[in-house]
N, C-alpha and C positions, 0 to 999 in steps of 0.2 A: 845251595852251597855257594857261599861267597869265596871266590878264589882270588879276590883282589888283594893288593898289598896293604890296604887300609881297612879297618873294620867299618861296618855300616852303622850309622847313627841310629839311635832309638827311633827317631822320627822316620827315617828311611825304612826301617824294619816294619813299623806300623803301616806305612803307606803300601809296602809290598804285600803285607798280609791282607789289607783291605782290597787290594786288586784281585784277590782270589774269590771275592764275592761270598757266597754262602759257605765256602770251604775255609774261610779265613781262620776259624778256630782250630783247624787241624794242621795248619801250615807251621813248619819249624824252619828256622833260619840258623844255619851253622856255618862254620868256616873250614877251609881245607886244613888249617893248622889243628883244628879239633879232631880231625879224622886221621891224619897221617903225619908221621914224623918225617921232616924234610930237612936236608942240609942246604938246600939252595933257595929256600923261600918259595913264594908262589910262582907258578908258571904253567907252561903247557904240560910238562910231565907230572907235576903235582896234582893238577886237576884230573888227569887220567887215573892216578892212584886213588883219588878220592871217590871216584865212581865205584870202585871195588870196595874200599874200606867202609863206605857208608852201609854196606850190607850188615855190619854188626849192630846197626840201629834199626834195621828193618824187621817188621813183625809178620809180614805176609810171605806167601810161598814164592812169589816173584816180585820183581820191581823193575820199573821202566826208567831208563836214563834218557834225559833230554839235554841238549846243549842250549845255551842262551839264545841261539839263533832260531830254535824250533818254536813253533806255536801251533796249537790245535785250531783247525778251521772248520770242524764239524763235530757234532756230538759223538762221544766215544764211551765205551765201557770196557770191562776186562776182556771181553771176547775180541776186542780190537787188537789185543796183544798176546793173548794166551788161548790156545785151542781147547776144545772140550776135553781132549785126552790129557790135558795138563802140560803139553809141550808148548814152548814159547814160539811165537811167530818169528820167522827170520829166514831170509833166503840165503842161498850160497852163490858165489861166483868165482871165476878163475883168477889167479894171481900170477900167471906165467909172465905176463907183460906188464904187470902192475908196478908202479914205482915203490910200493911198500913191500914188494917181495923180499928184499934182503932183511927187513925188519921181521917179517913173518918167519923166515928161516932161522934168524937169530933167536927169536923167542921160542920156537919149537926146539931148537938145539939146547937152549937153557933147560927146557923141561925134559930133556932126554929122549926126544922123539927119534924113531928110527929113520933111516933114509927113505924107506917105503912110505912112512907116515908123512914125511916132509913133502915127498913127491905128490902124494895124494892131496895134501893141503893146498899146494900150489895149483892143483887142477880144480879143486872145488873147496871153498872154505867160507865161513860166515863173513858178513860185512864189517866194516870199521866205522860205520856212521850211525848216528842217532836218528830216530829212536832205536834203542837196543834193549831187549828184554833179558834180564838175568834171572836165573834160578837161585834164590837166596842161599840155600844150604850149600850149594856147590861153590858159590863165591866165598863163603866162610871157610870151607875146606881148603880152597885155593890160598887164602890169606895165611892160614896156619902152615900149609905146605911150603909156601915161599919163605916164610920166616924160618922154618926148619931147614930148608935147603940152603939158604944163604946165611944162616946164623946172624940175622940182623932183623930189626923191625921192618915191617912190610914196606913202608914208604921209602926207607933208606935203600933196601934191596931193589925196589922197583926203579929208582933213579940210577943206582950203580950199574945195574944190568941193562939199562936203556930199554926197558920193556914197553909194550903197548897194551893198553887195558883190554881191548876186545880180542886181540890175538892171544893174550895170556889166558883169558877166560876160556875161549874156544879151544885153545891148545890143551889146557888142563882137562877140559871135558873129554877131549879126544884121546889124550895119552894116559890119564890117570882117573878119569871119571867113567860114567856109564856109556860114553860115546855120543857123538853129535846127533845121530839119528834118534836117540832116545830122549834128547833134550829139546831139539829144534825141529820144526815140522817142514821147513823149506818154503813157507809161505811168506812172501815179502810184505813189508809194511811200507806202502808208498809214501815217500817224503821228498817231493821236489825241492831242490835247494838252489838258490841264486848265489853263486860263488863270485868272488871278486873278479875273476877273469870274464865273467858274463855280466858285469855291472853296466848294462846298457839296456835300452828299450827292447831290443831283440832278445837278449838273455832273459829278462824278466818275463817277456811274453811267452817264451818257450816253456819256462817253469810253470806259468799259469796254465798253459795248454796241457802240460803233462799232468797237472793236478786234476784238471777236468776229465782228462782221458782215463786216468787211473782211479778216479773217485777218491782221491787222497783226503785224509782227515788231518794230516800234518803238513805244514809248509815251513820253509826255512829261508831266512835272508841273512847272509853273513854281515857282520857289523861293518866290514870295510866297504860293502856295497852302499850302505846308508851314508857312510862317511865320504865316499869319493864319487858317487854317481852324479850325473847331471840332473837338472831340474825335471826334465821330461821323464827320466827313469824313476826318480823319487815319486813323482806324481802317479806313475803306473803302479808302483808298490803300494802306495797309499790307497789307490782305487781298489786294488785287490783286497786289501784289508777291510775296506768298507763293504765290498761285495760279499765277503764271507761272514760279516757281522761282528768283526772285532772292534769296529768303531762306528759311531752313529752317522758321521758324515766325513766328507773329504777334508774339510778344514781341521777337524779334530785329529785325523790320522797324520796329516802333514805337519801339524803342530808338534806331535811327538817326534817326528823325524828331525825337525829343526832343533828341538831341545837336545836330542841325542848328538847332533852334529856340533853344537856349541860346546858340549862337554867332552867330546871324544878325544880330540887332539891334546888338550890340556891334561886330561886323565892319562893318556898314553905317555906323555912326557914324564909325569910324576911316577908312573909305574916303572918305566925304564930306569929312571934315576935311582929309585928306591932299590930295585933289584941289583943295580950296579954297586951300590953301597954295600948291600948285604954280601955280595960275592967277594968283596975286598976285605971283609972283616976276618 
């Protein structure tokens, strides 16, 4: 899903599809605008809504959402994401001291949760990070329910109510669906992530060690890490990519990071200017 302010060229689309190797012929490229109605253009909120709205184009019982920062680092199959009993893998953790607690409470309040349910959720609730496994039919029910509840298209309601995609889905399952225990099995999907605050050799090293310890098959590097990290940190990221087989050698991996860095800040400026113009219309 392209959440950018500009469409991808035909050449870029072909290059992206080729990068999927033998899966190229089943890759579909779409845009956020094709999935959700939005009054504010592309952005953080609209890409969240797109993760739910895309369910209307899914033909399988479950689907897995990844962010651009995620990449697979080991062979996977459906069992990596869905248990034999049909429940999605996904752990629970507390939100009592979490910075997103107000967002969780607001989302559950929108869904009509009781005070007991909200208290239960702050004690133990699904994560807000990718990879995240959705049950397709429940997401579709959620879309229809939000549109009915808000008397507006899903994307418009999602932005107006300042909802968060994972909280909304999990909250819907808890309050109006079959219950979280019936849908998620509590088994975590390890996905070590290098966040901007850890954009240094120590931070990358810790994430790599975590991946080895947890036998993770998903790894993540935030784009700001690649944009802002020093040379030693970038080399360590590239070395890890080579170690897990994503690149043939160090030079190839470092070349990708250099290309990304050349394009990152100009693209960021264009995006912010475009969004500012759209907001003033």
